[in-house]
Structures are given as structure tokens and as C-alpha cells.
N, C-alpha and C positions, 0 to 999 in steps of 0.2 A: 660593287656596292650592294650591300644586303639591306633588305627592307625589314623593319621591325614588325613582329607579329602583333596585330591589334588585339588578339585574344589574350595576350600576356600582359597587357597594360592594366594598371590598377583602375578599378571601377568603384567609385565611392557609393553608388547606389546598390551595387551587389554586396559591398561590405556591410552596409546598413541592413540590407535584407537578411544576410546570413547571421548577423548579430542578433536580430530580432527572432529569427528562426531558432537559433541556439538557445536563446533565453526562454522561449516558449517550450522547447523540447526539455530543457533542464527542469522547468517548473512542473511539467507533466510527469517527468521521471521521478521527481521528488514526491509528488502526490501519490503515485503508484507505489513507490517504495515504502512510504509511510503507512499506506493502507495495508500492504502486505505484512509489514511488521506488526501492526495491530491485530491482524487476523491470526498470525502465527502465535502471538502472545495469548490471544483468547483461546485458541485451540489447545495450547499447552496447559493453560489453567484448567480447562474443562477435562483434559486427560488426567491431570494430577488429581482433580476432584474425584473423578471416577475411580482411580486407583486407590485413593484413600478410603472412599466409600466401600470398595470391595474388601480391602484389608480390615476395615473396622466392622464389617458386617452390616452396614447401613445401606445395602443395595436396594432394599424394598422401601418404597415410600410409605410413610405412615398415613393412615386414613385421616381425613380432616374431621375434627370433632363436629358432631351434629348439633345444629342450633336448636335450642329448646324453645317450644312455643309458650307463650304466656297466656 
């Protein structure tokens, strides 16, 4: 006669806990992935802007016009 292992029985509380943990982890992963995509897009846009400025010769910033006193 063999005894069943109590560690292998289904545990509804463990199942609920794991479901909640997976949901929280998935949400955090989605937030991090979205932030990373936005940062990559911003960096690529900045690099493209710098390359275009280099090729068009607009690398130096133009001085702001001085305000005239009245």
C-alpha cells in the first residue's frame, strides 16, 4: 500500500497566489518593455536629428536675437 504524497495534491490557495503573482509580474514586464521601447525611439530620433544636422551643416546653434529696449 502506497501513501499519496501530500505535496503533490492541488492547493487552491497556491493556485490563486501564483495567478496573482503571474499577473503582477506580467504587468510590470509590460510597463518596463513599454518604457524601453519609448526610450529607444527617443534615442533613435535624436541620433537621426544629429546626423541630419551634421549633413546639412546646421551643427552650430544660431544665437538668439537680442531683444531691443524701448
